[in-house]
N, CA, C, O and the ligand as a Tripos MOL2 file, in Angstrom:
@<TRIPOS>MOLECULE
protein
  277   275    70     0     0
PROTEIN
NO_CHARGES

@<TRIPOS>ATOM
      1 N           0.8520   -1.2070   -0.0300 N.3       1 MET1
      2 CA          0.0190    0.0330    0.0250 C.3       1 MET1
      3 C           0.8880    1.2670   -0.0410 C.2       1 MET1
      4 O           1.6650    1.5220    0.8790 O.2       1 MET1
      5 N           0.7830    1.9970   -1.0460 N.am      2 VAL2
      6 CA          1.6940    3.1840   -1.2120 C.3       2 VAL2
      7 C           1.0000    4.5030   -0.9810 C.2       2 VAL2
      8 O           1.6170    5.5680   -1.0220 O.2       2 VAL2
      9 N          -0.3250    4.4140   -0.7330 N.am      3 ILE3
     10 CA         -1.0820    5.6030   -0.5100 C.3       3 ILE3
     11 C          -0.6390    6.3150    0.7520 C.2       3 ILE3
     12 O          -0.5380    5.6760    1.7990 O.2       3 ILE3
     13 N          -0.3750    7.5890    0.6990 N.am      4 LYS4
     14 CA          0.0180    8.3370    1.8850 C.3       4 LYS4
     15 C          -1.0840    9.3200    2.2370 C.2       4 LYS4
     16 O          -1.7680    9.8400    1.3560 O.2       4 LYS4
     17 N          -1.2550    9.5750    3.5460 N.am      5 MET5
     18 CA         -2.2340   10.5660    3.9320 C.3       5 MET5
     19 C          -1.8140   11.2230    5.2160 C.2       5 MET5
     20 O          -1.1640   10.5860    6.0450 O.2       5 MET5
     21 N          -2.1540   12.4460    5.4050 N.am      6 LYS6
     22 CA         -1.7940   13.1110    6.6170 C.3       6 LYS6
     23 C          -2.9910   13.3480    7.4750 C.2       6 LYS6
     24 O          -4.0880   13.6040    6.9790 O.2       6 LYS6
     25 N          -2.7810   13.2640    8.7890 N.am      7 CYS7
     26 CA         -3.8720   13.4470    9.7700 C.3       7 CYS7
     27 C          -4.4250   14.8410    9.6760 C.2       7 CYS7
     28 O          -3.6780   15.8190    9.6480 O.2       7 CYS7
     29 N          -5.7600   14.9330    9.6260 N.am      8 PRO8
     30 CA         -6.3930   16.2630    9.5520 C.3       8 PRO8
     31 C          -6.2860   17.0610   10.8720 C.2       8 PRO8
     32 O          -6.4630   18.2780   10.9090 O.2       8 PRO8
     33 N          -5.9840   16.3050   11.9580 N.am      9 LYS9
     34 CA         -5.9360   16.9370   13.2350 C.3       9 LYS9
     35 C          -4.5130   17.4540   13.5670 C.2       9 LYS9
     36 O          -4.3320   18.5950   13.9940 O.2       9 LYS9
     37 N          -3.5500   16.6020   13.3610 N.am     10 CYS10
     38 CA         -2.1600   16.9810   13.8070 C.3      10 CYS10
     39 C          -1.1740   16.9270   12.6820 C.2      10 CYS10
     40 O           0.0220   17.1140   12.9060 O.2      10 CYS10
     41 N          -1.6530   16.6650   11.4230 N.am     11 ASP11
     42 CA         -0.8270   16.6240   10.2420 C.3      11 ASP11
     43 C           0.2510   15.5030   10.3200 C.2      11 ASP11
     44 O           1.2520   15.5300    9.6030 O.2      11 ASP11
     45 N           0.0090   14.5460   11.1960 N.am     12 GLY12
     46 CA          0.9410   13.4160   11.2870 C.3      12 GLY12
     47 C           0.7320   12.3630   10.2360 C.2      12 GLY12
     48 O          -0.2240   12.4620    9.4660 O.2      12 GLY12
     49 N           1.5120   11.4350   10.1680 N.am     13 LEU13
     50 CA          1.5090   10.3980    9.1680 C.3      13 LEU13
     51 C           0.4230    9.3830    9.5170 C.2      13 LEU13
     52 O           0.3420    8.9350   10.6610 O.2      13 LEU13
     53 N          -0.3990    9.0220    8.5570 N.am     14 MET14
     54 CA         -1.4800    8.0430    8.7950 C.3      14 MET14
     55 C          -1.2020    6.7720    8.0540 C.2      14 MET14
     56 O          -0.7510    6.7890    6.9090 O.2      14 MET14
     57 N          -1.4810    5.6260    8.7310 N.am     15 MET15
     58 CA         -1.2500    4.3000    8.2180 C.3      15 MET15
     59 C          -2.5880    3.6950    7.8290 C.2      15 MET15
     60 O          -3.5620    3.7670    8.5790 O.2      15 MET15
     61 N          -2.6200    3.0990    6.6460 N.am     16 TYR16
     62 CA         -3.7860    2.3960    6.1840 C.3      16 TYR16
     63 C          -3.8110    1.0070    6.7830 C.2      16 TYR16
     64 O          -2.9150    0.2060    6.5200 O.2      16 TYR16
     65 N          -4.8560    0.6970    7.6120 N.am     17 GLU17
     66 CA         -4.9070   -0.5260    8.3950 C.3      17 GLU17
     67 C          -6.2260   -1.1890    8.3560 C.2      17 GLU17
     68 O          -7.2430   -0.5780    8.0280 O.2      17 GLU17
     69 N          -6.2130   -2.4170    8.6850 N.am     18 LYS18
     70 CA         -7.5430   -3.1850    8.8630 C.3      18 LYS18
     71 C          -7.8760   -3.1640   10.3660 C.2      18 LYS18
     72 O          -7.0610   -3.5260   11.2150 O.2      18 LYS18
     73 N          -9.0940   -2.7290   10.6480 N.am     19 PHE19
     74 CA         -9.5210   -2.6690   12.0590 C.3      19 PHE19
     75 C         -10.6250   -3.7160   12.2590 C.2      19 PHE19
     76 O         -11.5520   -3.9070   11.4720 O.2      19 PHE19
     77 N         -10.4020   -4.3960   13.4560 N.am     20 LEU20
     78 CA        -11.4640   -5.3340   13.8730 C.3      20 LEU20
     79 C         -12.4200   -4.7120   14.8860 C.2      20 LEU20
     80 O         -12.0070   -4.0290   15.8230 O.2      20 LEU20
     81 N         -13.7310   -4.9720   14.6650 N.am     21 ASP21
     82 CA        -14.6680   -4.4580   15.6550 C.3      21 ASP21
     83 C         -15.3680   -5.6530   16.1770 C.2      21 ASP21
     84 O         -16.0970   -6.3530   15.4740 O.2      21 ASP21
     85 N         -15.1210   -5.8710   17.4520 N.am     22 MET22
     86 CA        -15.6820   -7.1480   18.1290 C.3      22 MET22
     87 C         -16.9680   -6.7860   18.8470 C.2      22 MET22
     88 O         -16.9590   -6.0900   19.8620 O.2      22 MET22
     89 N         -18.0650   -7.2690   18.3050 N.am     23 GLY23
     90 CA        -19.3510   -7.0800   18.9780 C.3      23 GLY23
     91 C         -19.7330   -8.3110   19.8140 C.2      23 GLY23
     92 O         -18.9610   -9.2680   19.8730 O.2      23 GLY23
     93 N         -20.8660   -8.3060   20.4400 N.am     24 GLU24
     94 CA        -21.2450   -9.3470   21.3010 C.3      24 GLU24
     95 C         -21.4940  -10.6260   20.5300 C.2      24 GLU24
     96 O         -21.1200  -11.7190   20.9560 O.2      24 GLU24
     97 N         -22.1680  -10.4560   19.3280 N.am     25 SER25
     98 CA        -22.5980  -11.6160   18.6080 C.3      25 SER25
     99 C         -21.8440  -11.7650   17.2800 C.2      25 SER25
    100 O         -21.8980  -12.8080   16.6280 O.2      25 SER25
    101 N         -21.1910  -10.7680   16.9270 N.am     26 SER26
    102 CA        -20.4790  -10.8270   15.6400 C.3      26 SER26
    103 C         -19.2170   -9.9690   15.5850 C.2      26 SER26
    104 O         -19.0640   -9.0160   16.3490 O.2      26 SER26
    105 N         -18.3560  -10.3110   14.7080 N.am     27 THR27
    106 CA        -17.1260   -9.5280   14.5790 C.3      27 THR27
    107 C         -17.0100   -9.1550   13.0700 C.2      27 THR27
    108 O         -17.0940   -9.9810   12.1600 O.2      27 THR27
    109 N         -16.8150   -7.8660   12.9140 N.am     28 TYR28
    110 CA        -16.6420   -7.3970   11.5700 C.3      28 TYR28
    111 C         -15.4430   -6.5590   11.4880 C.2      28 TYR28
    112 O         -14.9290   -6.1890   12.5430 O.2      28 TYR28
    113 N         -14.9350   -6.2140   10.3620 N.am     29 TYR29
    114 CA        -13.7330   -5.4290   10.1940 C.3      29 TYR29
    115 C         -13.9710   -4.4430    9.1160 C.2      29 TYR29
    116 O         -14.8190   -4.6390    8.2460 O.2      29 TYR29
    117 N         -13.1800   -3.3140    9.1710 N.am     30 PHE30
    118 CA        -13.2300   -2.3090    8.1790 C.3      30 PHE30
    119 C         -11.8320   -1.7970    7.9330 C.2      30 PHE30
    120 O         -10.9530   -1.9830    8.7740 O.2      30 PHE30
    121 N         -11.6040   -1.1630    6.8150 N.am     31 TYR31
    122 CA        -10.2790   -0.5910    6.5090 C.3      31 TYR31
    123 C         -10.3780    0.9140    6.7500 C.2      31 TYR31
    124 O         -11.3850    1.5660    6.4740 O.2      31 TYR31
    125 N          -9.3060    1.4020    7.2650 N.am     32 GLY32
    126 CA         -9.3160    2.8500    7.5210 C.3      32 GLY32
    127 C          -7.8860    3.3420    7.7620 C.2      32 GLY32
    128 O          -6.9090    2.6090    7.6090 O.2      32 GLY32
    129 N          -7.8150    4.6110    8.1430 N.am     33 TRP33
    130 CA         -6.5640    5.2300    8.4220 C.3      33 TRP33
    131 C          -6.4170    5.5740    9.9230 C.2      33 TRP33
    132 O          -7.3350    6.0640   10.5810 O.2      33 TRP33
    133 N          -5.1800    5.2770   10.4180 N.am     34 ARG34
    134 CA         -4.8950    5.5700   11.7770 C.3      34 ARG34
    135 C          -3.7010    6.4740   11.9100 C.2      34 ARG34
    136 O          -2.6350    6.1580   11.3820 O.2      34 ARG34
    137 N          -3.8380    7.5790   12.5900 N.am     35 CYS35
    138 CA         -2.6650    8.4180   12.7750 C.3      35 CYS35
    139 C          -1.6830    7.8190   13.7690 C.2      35 CYS35
    140 O          -2.0790    7.4390   14.8710 O.2      35 CYS35
    141 N          -0.4380    7.7280   13.4080 N.am     36 ILE36
    142 CA          0.5530    7.1470   14.2450 C.3      36 ILE36
    143 C           0.9660    8.1480   15.3830 C.2      36 ILE36
    144 O           1.6290    7.7700   16.3490 O.2      36 ILE36
    145 N           0.5750    9.3450   15.2340 N.am     37 THR37
    146 CA          0.9360   10.3920   16.2080 C.3      37 THR37
    147 C          -0.0790   10.6060   17.2810 C.2      37 THR37
    148 O           0.2390   10.5580   18.4700 O.2      37 THR37
    149 N          -1.3260   10.8480   16.8670 N.am     38 CYS38
    150 CA         -2.3830   11.1290   17.8970 C.3      38 CYS38
    151 C          -3.4350    9.9810   17.8840 C.2      38 CYS38
    152 O          -4.3060    9.9830   18.7550 O.2      38 CYS38
    153 N          -3.4020    9.0780   17.0170 N.am     39 GLY39
    154 CA         -4.3310    7.8970   17.1590 C.3      39 GLY39
    155 C          -5.7060    8.1960   16.4710 C.2      39 GLY39
    156 O          -6.6170    7.3750   16.5800 O.2      39 GLY39
    157 N          -5.8560    9.2300   15.8400 N.am     40 THR40
    158 CA         -7.1340    9.4800   15.1270 C.3      40 THR40
    159 C          -7.3280    8.4190   14.0970 C.2      40 THR40
    160 O          -6.4080    8.0640   13.3600 O.2      40 THR40
    161 N          -8.5930    7.8850   14.0470 N.am     41 ILE41
    162 CA         -8.9790    6.8650   13.0840 C.3      41 ILE41
    163 C          -9.9670    7.4150   12.1130 C.2      41 ILE41
    164 O         -10.9560    8.0140   12.5330 O.2      41 ILE41
    165 N          -9.7510    7.2410   10.7960 N.am     42 ILE42
    166 CA        -10.7010    7.7190    9.8220 C.3      42 ILE42
    167 C         -10.9830    6.4500    8.9230 C.2      42 ILE42
    168 O         -10.0790    5.8640    8.3270 O.2      42 ILE42
    169 N         -12.2380    6.0950    8.8790 N.am     43 ASP43
    170 CA        -12.5180    4.9210    7.9910 C.3      43 ASP43
    171 C         -12.8850    5.3630    6.6350 C.2      43 ASP43
    172 O         -13.1090    6.5430    6.3640 O.2      43 ASP43
    173 N         -12.9460    4.3600    5.7550 N.am     44 ASP44
    174 CA        -13.1300    4.7830    4.3250 C.3      44 ASP44
    175 C         -14.4230    5.4980    4.0520 C.2      44 ASP44
    176 O         -14.4920    6.3130    3.1320 O.2      44 ASP44
    177 N         -15.4790    5.2120    4.8440 N.am     45 THR45
    178 CA        -16.7630    5.8760    4.6770 C.3      45 THR45
    179 C         -16.6030    7.4330    4.9240 C.2      45 THR45
    180 O         -17.1520    8.2660    4.2030 O.2      45 THR45
    181 N         -15.8460    7.7320    5.9460 N.am     46 ILE46
    182 CA        -15.6890    9.1200    6.2900 C.3      46 ILE46
    183 C         -14.7860    9.7030    5.1600 C.2      46 ILE46
    184 O         -15.0270   10.8240    4.7120 O.2      46 ILE46
    185 N         -13.8210    9.0020    4.7270 N.am     47 ILE47
    186 CA        -12.9520    9.5710    3.7300 C.3      47 ILE47
    187 C         -13.7630    9.9260    2.4370 C.2      47 ILE47
    188 O         -13.6370   11.0120    1.8710 O.2      47 ILE47
    189 N         -14.5510    8.9970    2.0390 N.am     48 GLU48
    190 CA        -15.3640    9.2980    0.7950 C.3      48 GLU48
    191 C         -16.1420   10.5880    0.9680 C.2      48 GLU48
    192 O         -16.2860   11.3300   -0.0040 O.2      48 GLU48
    193 N         -16.6360   10.8870    2.1170 N.am     49 ASN49
    194 CA        -17.4740   12.0240    2.2680 C.3      49 ASN49
    195 C         -16.6040   13.3110    2.4370 C.2      49 ASN49
    196 O         -17.0300   14.3870    2.0180 O.2      49 ASN49
    197 N         -15.4560   13.2130    3.0160 N.am     50 ARG50
    198 CA        -14.6990   14.3710    3.4540 C.3      50 ARG50
    199 C         -13.3620   14.5950    2.8870 C.2      50 ARG50
    200 O         -12.7040   15.5860    3.2030 O.2      50 ARG50
    201 N         -12.9150   13.6610    2.0150 N.am     51 ILE51
    202 CA        -11.4760   13.7220    1.6090 C.3      51 ILE51
    203 C         -11.2230   15.0620    0.8760 C.2      51 ILE51
    204 O         -10.1820   15.6700    1.1250 O.2      51 ILE51
    205 N         -12.0850   15.5400    0.0180 N.am     52 HIS52
    206 CA        -11.7700   16.8170   -0.7040 C.3      52 HIS52
    207 C         -11.8450   18.0170    0.1730 C.2      52 HIS52
    208 O         -10.8940   18.7990    0.1570 O.2      52 HIS52
    209 N         -12.9340   18.2610    0.9800 N.am     53 PRO53
    210 CA        -12.9170   19.4220    1.8490 C.3      53 PRO53
    211 C         -11.7830   19.3200    2.9100 C.2      53 PRO53
    212 O         -11.1940   20.3460    3.2510 O.2      53 PRO53
    213 N         -11.4570   18.0900    3.4500 N.am     54 ALA54
    214 CA        -10.4270   18.0480    4.3950 C.3      54 ALA54
    215 C          -9.0980   18.4110    3.7980 C.2      54 ALA54
    216 O          -8.3230   19.0840    4.4790 O.2      54 ALA54
    217 N          -8.7650   18.0290    2.5920 N.am     55 VAL55
    218 CA         -7.5340   18.3930    1.9450 C.3      55 VAL55
    219 C          -7.4260   19.8780    1.8220 C.2      55 VAL55
    220 O          -6.4040   20.4740    2.1650 O.2      55 VAL55
    221 N          -8.5170   20.4980    1.3150 N.am     56 VAL56
    222 CA         -8.5240   21.9140    1.1000 C.3      56 VAL56
    223 C          -8.2780   22.6470    2.3770 C.2      56 VAL56
    224 O          -7.4370   23.5450    2.4260 O.2      56 VAL56
    225 N          -9.0120   22.2770    3.4470 N.am     57 LEU57
    226 CA         -8.8800   22.9340    4.6970 C.3      57 LEU57
    227 C          -7.4850   22.7680    5.2620 C.2      57 LEU57
    228 O          -6.9490   23.7280    5.8160 O.2      57 LEU57
    229 N          -6.8680   21.6060    5.1550 N.am     58 LYS58
    230 CA         -5.6010   21.4050    5.6670 C.3      58 LYS58
    231 C          -4.5480   22.2570    4.9640 C.2      58 LYS58
    232 O          -3.6990   22.8470    5.6330 O.2      58 LYS58
    233 N          -4.5800   22.3370    3.6270 N.am     59 GLU59
    234 CA         -3.6730   23.1100    2.8550 C.3      59 GLU59
    235 C          -3.8360   24.5820    3.2580 C.2      59 GLU59
    236 O          -2.8280   25.2510    3.4810 O.2      59 GLU59
    237 N          -5.0250   25.0970    3.3560 N.am     60 ASN60
    238 CA         -5.1420   26.4890    3.7090 C.3      60 ASN60
    239 C          -4.6020   26.8050    5.0690 C.2      60 ASN60
    240 O          -3.9560   27.8330    5.2730 O.2      60 ASN60
    241 N          -4.8700   25.9030    6.0220 N.am     61 ARG61
    242 CA         -4.4030   26.1160    7.4020 C.3      61 ARG61
    243 C          -2.8440   26.1110    7.4020 C.2      61 ARG61
    244 O          -2.2150   26.9370    8.0630 O.2      61 ARG61
    245 N          -2.2360   25.1510    6.6380 N.am     62 ARG62
    246 CA         -0.8090   25.1080    6.7100 C.3      62 ARG62
    247 C          -0.1750   26.3480    6.1120 C.2      62 ARG62
    248 O           0.8480   26.8040    6.6240 O.2      62 ARG62
    249 N          -0.7030   26.8850    5.1110 N.am     63 ARG63
    250 CA         -0.1840   28.0210    4.3900 C.3      63 ARG63
    251 C          -0.2390   29.2780    5.4460 C.2      63 ARG63
    252 O           0.6910   30.0730    5.5820 O.2      63 ARG63
    253 N          -1.3530   29.3260    6.1010 N.am     64 ARG64
    254 CA         -1.5470   30.4410    7.0860 C.3      64 ARG64
    255 C          -0.4970   30.3480    8.1810 C.2      64 ARG64
    256 O           0.1470   31.3300    8.5520 O.2      64 ARG64
    257 N          -0.3460   29.0750    8.7060 N.am     65 LEU65
    258 CA          0.6530   28.9460    9.7560 C.3      65 LEU65
    259 C           2.0030   29.2980    9.3120 C.2      65 LEU65
    260 O           2.7650   29.8740   10.0880 O.2      65 LEU65
    261 N           2.3660   28.9830    8.0830 N.am     66 LYS66
    262 CA          3.7190   29.3290    7.6290 C.3      66 LYS66
    263 C           3.9110   30.8820    7.5320 C.2      66 LYS66
    264 O           4.9600   31.4330    7.8640 O.2      66 LYS66
    265 N           2.8470   31.5200    7.0670 N.am     67 LYS67
    266 CA          2.9720   33.0270    6.9320 C.3      67 LYS67
    267 C           3.0870   33.6190    8.2960 C.2      67 LYS67
    268 O           3.8580   34.5620    8.4770 O.2      67 LYS67
    269 N           2.3350   33.1030    9.3150 N.am     68 VAL68
    270 CA          2.3430   33.6510   10.6580 C.3      68 VAL68
    271 C           3.7750   33.4820   11.2800 C.2      68 VAL68
    272 O           4.3790   34.4230   11.7970 O.2      68 VAL68
    273 N           4.2330   32.2940   11.1930 N.am     69 SER69
    274 CA          5.5390   32.0000   11.8390 C.3      69 SER69
    275 C           6.6700   32.5830   11.0260 C.2      69 SER69
    276 O           7.8350   32.4440   11.4000 O.2      69 SER69
    277 ZN         -2.9310   12.8370   14.1970 Zn       70 ZN70
@<TRIPOS>BOND
     1     1     2 1
     2     2     3 1
     3     3     4 2
     4     3     5 am
     5     5     6 1
     6     6     7 1
     7     7     8 2
     8     7     9 am
     9     9    10 1
    10    10    11 1
    11    11    12 2
    12    11    13 am
    13    13    14 1
    14    14    15 1
    15    15    16 2
    16    15    17 am
    17    17    18 1
    18    18    19 1
    19    19    20 2
    20    19    21 am
    21    21    22 1
    22    22    23 1
    23    23    24 2
    24    23    25 am
    25    25    26 1
    26    26    27 1
    27    27    28 2
    28    27    29 am
    29    29    30 1
    30    30    31 1
    31    31    32 2
    32    31    33 am
    33    33    34 1
    34    34    35 1
    35    35    36 2
    36    35    37 am
    37    37    38 1
    38    38    39 1
    39    39    40 2
    40    39    41 am
    41    41    42 1
    42    42    43 1
    43    43    44 2
    44    43    45 am
    45    45    46 1
    46    46    47 1
    47    47    48 2
    48    47    49 am
    49    49    50 1
    50    50    51 1
    51    51    52 2
    52    51    53 am
    53    53    54 1
    54    54    55 1
    55    55    56 2
    56    55    57 am
    57    57    58 1
    58    58    59 1
    59    59    60 2
    60    59    61 am
    61    61    62 1
    62    62    63 1
    63    63    64 2
    64    63    65 am
    65    65    66 1
    66    66    67 1
    67    67    68 2
    68    67    69 am
    69    69    70 1
    70    70    71 1
    71    71    72 2
    72    71    73 am
    73    73    74 1
    74    74    75 1
    75    75    76 2
    76    75    77 am
    77    77    78 1
    78    78    79 1
    79    79    80 2
    80    79    81 am
    81    81    82 1
    82    82    83 1
    83    83    84 2
    84    83    85 am
    85    85    86 1
    86    86    87 1
    87    87    88 2
    88    87    89 am
    89    89    90 1
    90    90    91 1
    91    91    92 2
    92    91    93 am
    93    93    94 1
    94    94    95 1
    95    95    96 2
    96    95    97 am
    97    97    98 1
    98    98    99 1
    99    99   100 2
   100    99   101 am
   101   101   102 1
   102   102   103 1
   103   103   104 2
   104   103   105 am
   105   105   106 1
   106   106   107 1
   107   107   108 2
   108   107   109 am
   109   109   110 1
   110   110   111 1
   111   111   112 2
   112   111   113 am
   113   113   114 1
   114   114   115 1
   115   115   116 2
   116   115   117 am
   117   117   118 1
   118   118   119 1
   119   119   120 2
   120   119   121 am
   121   121   122 1
   122   122   123 1
   123   123   124 2
   124   123   125 am
   125   125   126 1
   126   126   127 1
   127   127   128 2
   128   127   129 am
   129   129   130 1
   130   130   131 1
   131   131   132 2
   132   131   133 am
   133   133   134 1
   134   134   135 1
   135   135   136 2
   136   135   137 am
   137   137   138 1
   138   138   139 1
   139   139   140 2
   140   139   141 am
   141   141   142 1
   142   142   143 1
   143   143   144 2
   144   143   145 am
   145   145   146 1
   146   146   147 1
   147   147   148 2
   148   147   149 am
   149   149   150 1
   150   150   151 1
   151   151   152 2
   152   151   153 am
   153   153   154 1
   154   154   155 1
   155   155   156 2
   156   155   157 am
   157   157   158 1
   158   158   159 1
   159   159   160 2
   160   159   161 am
   161   161   162 1
   162   162   163 1
   163   163   164 2
   164   163   165 am
   165   165   166 1
   166   166   167 1
   167   167   168 2
   168   167   169 am
   169   169   170 1
   170   170   171 1
   171   171   172 2
   172   171   173 am
   173   173   174 1
   174   174   175 1
   175   175   176 2
   176   175   177 am
   177   177   178 1
   178   178   179 1
   179   179   180 2
   180   179   181 am
   181   181   182 1
   182   182   183 1
   183   183   184 2
   184   183   185 am
   185   185   186 1
   186   186   187 1
   187   187   188 2
   188   187   189 am
   189   189   190 1
   190   190   191 1
   191   191   192 2
   192   191   193 am
   193   193   194 1
   194   194   195 1
   195   195   196 2
   196   195   197 am
   197   197   198 1
   198   198   199 1
   199   199   200 2
   200   199   201 am
   201   201   202 1
   202   202   203 1
   203   203   204 2
   204   203   205 am
   205   205   206 1
   206   206   207 1
   207   207   208 2
   208   207   209 am
   209   209   210 1
   210   210   211 1
   211   211   212 2
   212   211   213 am
   213   213   214 1
   214   214   215 1
   215   215   216 2
   216   215   217 am
   217   217   218 1
   218   218   219 1
   219   219   220 2
   220   219   221 am
   221   221   222 1
   222   222   223 1
   223   223   224 2
   224   223   225 am
   225   225   226 1
   226   226   227 1
   227   227   228 2
   228   227   229 am
   229   229   230 1
   230   230   231 1
   231   231   232 2
   232   231   233 am
   233   233   234 1
   234   234   235 1
   235   235   236 2
   236   235   237 am
   237   237   238 1
   238   238   239 1
   239   239   240 2
   240   239   241 am
   241   241   242 1
   242   242   243 1
   243   243   244 2
   244   243   245 am
   245   245   246 1
   246   246   247 1
   247   247   248 2
   248   247   249 am
   249   249   250 1
   250   250   251 1
   251   251   252 2
   252   251   253 am
   253   253   254 1
   254   254   255 1
   255   255   256 2
   256   255   257 am
   257   257   258 1
   258   258   259 1
   259   259   260 2
   260   259   261 am
   261   261   262 1
   262   262   263 1
   263   263   264 2
   264   263   265 am
   265   265   266 1
   266   266   267 1
   267   267   268 2
   268   267   269 am
   269   269   270 1
   270   270   271 1
   271   271   272 2
   272   271   273 am
   273   273   274 1
   274   274   275 1
   275   275   276 2
@<TRIPOS>SUBSTRUCTURE
     1 MET1         2 RESIDUE 1 A MET
     2 VAL2         6 RESIDUE 1 A VAL
     3 ILE3        10 RESIDUE 1 A ILE
     4 LYS4        14 RESIDUE 1 A LYS
     5 MET5        18 RESIDUE 1 A MET
     6 LYS6        22 RESIDUE 1 A LYS
     7 CYS7        26 RESIDUE 1 A CYS
     8 PRO8        30 RESIDUE 1 A PRO
     9 LYS9        34 RESIDUE 1 A LYS
    10 CYS10       38 RESIDUE 1 A CYS
    11 ASP11       42 RESIDUE 1 A ASP
    12 GLY12       46 RESIDUE 1 A GLY
    13 LEU13       50 RESIDUE 1 A LEU
    14 MET14       54 RESIDUE 1 A MET
    15 MET15       58 RESIDUE 1 A MET
    16 TYR16       62 RESIDUE 1 A TYR
    17 GLU17       66 RESIDUE 1 A GLU
    18 LYS18       70 RESIDUE 1 A LYS
    19 PHE19       74 RESIDUE 1 A PHE
    20 LEU20       78 RESIDUE 1 A LEU
    21 ASP21       82 RESIDUE 1 A ASP
    22 MET22       86 RESIDUE 1 A MET
    23 GLY23       90 RESIDUE 1 A GLY
    24 GLU24       94 RESIDUE 1 A GLU
    25 SER25       98 RESIDUE 1 A SER
    26 SER26      102 RESIDUE 1 A SER
    27 THR27      106 RESIDUE 1 A THR
    28 TYR28      110 RESIDUE 1 A TYR
    29 TYR29      114 RESIDUE 1 A TYR
    30 PHE30      118 RESIDUE 1 A PHE
    31 TYR31      122 RESIDUE 1 A TYR
    32 GLY32      126 RESIDUE 1 A GLY
    33 TRP33      130 RESIDUE 1 A TRP
    34 ARG34      134 RESIDUE 1 A ARG
    35 CYS35      138 RESIDUE 1 A CYS
    36 ILE36      142 RESIDUE 1 A ILE
    37 THR37      146 RESIDUE 1 A THR
    38 CYS38      150 RESIDUE 1 A CYS
    39 GLY39      154 RESIDUE 1 A GLY
    40 THR40      158 RESIDUE 1 A THR
    41 ILE41      162 RESIDUE 1 A ILE
    42 ILE42      166 RESIDUE 1 A ILE
    43 ASP43      170 RESIDUE 1 A ASP
    44 ASP44      174 RESIDUE 1 A ASP
    45 THR45      178 RESIDUE 1 A THR
    46 ILE46      182 RESIDUE 1 A ILE
    47 ILE47      186 RESIDUE 1 A ILE
    48 GLU48      190 RESIDUE 1 A GLU
    49 ASN49      194 RESIDUE 1 A ASN
    50 ARG50      198 RESIDUE 1 A ARG
    51 ILE51      202 RESIDUE 1 A ILE
    52 HIS52      206 RESIDUE 1 A HIS
    53 PRO53      210 RESIDUE 1 A PRO
    54 ALA54      214 RESIDUE 1 A ALA
    55 VAL55      218 RESIDUE 1 A VAL
    56 VAL56      222 RESIDUE 1 A VAL
    57 LEU57      226 RESIDUE 1 A LEU
    58 LYS58      230 RESIDUE 1 A LYS
    59 GLU59      234 RESIDUE 1 A GLU
    60 ASN60      238 RESIDUE 1 A ASN
    61 ARG61      242 RESIDUE 1 A ARG
    62 ARG62      246 RESIDUE 1 A ARG
    63 ARG63      250 RESIDUE 1 A ARG
    64 ARG64      254 RESIDUE 1 A ARG
    65 LEU65      258 RESIDUE 1 A LEU
    66 LYS66      262 RESIDUE 1 A LYS
    67 LYS67      266 RESIDUE 1 A LYS
    68 VAL68      270 RESIDUE 1 A VAL
    69 SER69      274 RESIDUE 1 A SER
    70 ZN70       277 GROUP 0 **** ****
């Protein structure tokens, strides 16, 4: 898996992983992104809905921070 993604919260590196969700009667899994810095988890469903706005917001925020500092 070569896809890279940055955390929308802390801009850390996110790893694409398979998550297990253990329920009382069943166990299912999903694929998603986990930030290795702050632990934020984003699953594919969230990404499909927010990937584009999230990228735009992150880029704008980073540029502002660079100008301020
Ligand atoms: Zn993070």
